Phi, psi and omega in degrees: 000152176218190179218155178206132176271121176281157179299126179084002184226160181281167182291141178236147181283135184236139173288119187269170179298147176153191183293147172306144176268358185280142175300141181307315185295325176293316174303317176296324179292320176303311180303319178295327182288308187258353187096139183303326181282354181248013179234109188250130178227358177287142185307319182294319180290316179293336179297327182296340179247022184273346185215165166231209187273016181264119177295142173101356181230139176200124186210124182280130167286163176278335175202153173235133180239146178237085183288157177253002181202173180288326176296324179289325171302308187295324181290319177303308184297318181301313184294319181292326182292317179300321186266351178079027186269122178301145181239127172247104176290146180213136173265245179268000172081019181280353192302147190240026179220021180073015188290342181247014175284120182280072190294339181254020184068225179072213185247130173269126174257104186264129189262016189290344174284330190266090187221044183264135162263108189287319179200153170233107184259104187294326184293313184264000176056050185225141174237144177241122190219161173280160179290339179271009178290128173296134189303311183301328178295317175300313178311311183296316180304304188289324175297325176300340181258006178083017182245180188207127168255103187301314186308128189218064175299157191298330182276012189307328183286352178229330182297156178256162184288326178298315178296321172305311183294316182301326177266352191055048190306147178254226180148195192279336187265013186295326178312302190273321198247359179083197181240186189302317180303330180291355180234019175252112182273325184199161183219136166261124188224153175253125182279174183304331183267005183093000178288134180260124181224159168248135176244149178070203183196181170269005176269150182287336177245134177193103174245038181267112178074188175293150180273075183303325182305308181289333177292324181289328175298122181091001185274003169053038170077010183269346181242329180193165174250134182282130174234355171201143187233135169251115188251138179277136173245167181220164179299143177284127181306138188294323183207172182206159171215136189247139173245140169252120183237124184256132185240144175276344181224147182287320186303308174300326177297310177298319185288336181288339183294309177295328184294321181298313183288326180298330190279354177098006181262128177245087179291154176293323175220145181212093193244150180226149178223130177278179183300311186300316182294313182298321177299320181290313181300319182292318179299331188272315189247352178050064174284338182074052180293150180289155178298149174071026180266127173260337176207149180236129172249132177251121183237140170221131174248146185215165180135202179295155185300324179289324179295312182299322180298311183293316185289325177299318178299320183292322177301313188292329181294311181300319179297326180300325184264354186282345192081015180299144173297311176191167171210159186229153179250125179302126186278343177202175182292330182291319175296314181303317184287329178285328173296313187285329174297325179291316177304316181297333180267017182299315184293314175307325178287322179289331178296343182279347185276327179220165184297325186232138174237123184257095182271112176258173194215090183240142181231129179237161171305148184302328180294336181268005179303307179303319176296326178290318171303322178294322177298317184297312180297327176288320180296318181298315181294317188294325188253009177054055186229149170262123183232120174259133185241129172218166177163187193262084187295335178300323179253018178070014181267104179257149178235086171287127186240115184272131182258122195201187174220105186295346176290343176271106193295321179296320183288320179306311180294328176291322176300311183297324178291327184292318186290320179296327179288328182293316183301312181295318176300316182297319180291325184291336180265010179083024177260200188226165181288330187211132175266327187205347183270350181086178184256310176054221176276327192295323187243002188298327184285350178265000192297321181296342179290327178270318193261337183089158186292327183292316182289323174299317179300319179296319182289325182287334180283324175296315172310316179303312181295312181289323191221068190295335180266002172065048183255344183269115180044059179301148181080001185255150162068338189255003171069181176239125178278114181301000000 
């Protein structure tokens, strides 16, 4: 065993590379359950599951299994429970808070083989899917039928729906349509002892008993493992219109966001990018941005044609008073898609500038967005760091992204200090530690600062009920009571 301090977190014990610690008979039983080709114990294979998209964390599992059904998941979990072996569930590994790093070793259960869309019911507007279905694939399938699944994390082309539910993922459309939790009607899950149960239903109304479905959404694999998801769909919006708004200063751009919502306009998406991010995106996507732009706001309204016309007029009225340098309306779908693809590529663009990108996730009330931007600029200046900020400004969810090199120990310590100050700034402005990335490993020691000791203690008691032996994704999400 060794230790490594992840960004924003205290040092945690990590299982190092080497031979698996599991008994041969245990591994043989795993292989019997999932098939020999779906039970991985070689060091090179285990290394692929030792990390996720969060910088600063790496821990080898003792084995990786890729089950093909809920029954196989239940049998694996039951075996692990009998032997006291920790279990870490994993989707596509796009997690940004260390939530799928197997810090206690044990068995990683990867759901990538479970990728069936079982049904899309247009009459009831419900989809039933496996946890390994890629998010963008569901988008394509339901939109081909005139339906719409709104949650759209930036990682949608690779992230899986099970991971989205585990993290309660958000996305660009969160302002108008909400987050993943708002579209989960029911779950088939495996409990810590291997019991398979169904929560919720495919009906829109259901007040039978405690709402375990909503409790499990965002639980980061610490309470149960998802094996099937029942998701709510809505009609696909008939039309949409996108605005690109350029500002010579960041402050009026940030101030325009609450002004737009206050004016009665509810955009489907309302995104912002600062100068550092814009420069990276321009180099990456060649948008042809005007000179002297310090911030870009992307606005999209959607719905019925008459509604879009009315909301577009409202957007234009607010823009006239906003101090915007200029704005453009996407002239066709190709232009619109290119612009939004560039926004979704913001992290990829920033990652080309330095060896390490530390992407944070703070959310404040909309009126505090200008103040949060000011805090980010101050923190960057104070710690001599380059921070590019973009995010879902409509719901106050910002992603300050620190560009650095974690091999530089002095810079690493400045980054750690900056991250802690970002969290403190968000909380001081009435915000939260995480809007959509979860707590995982990276933020768990800060949890009590937002929730207080009593609330964290209550959450740990819930964990105790679901997982008394602490075998499901140990060390994640629940914080430490000082």
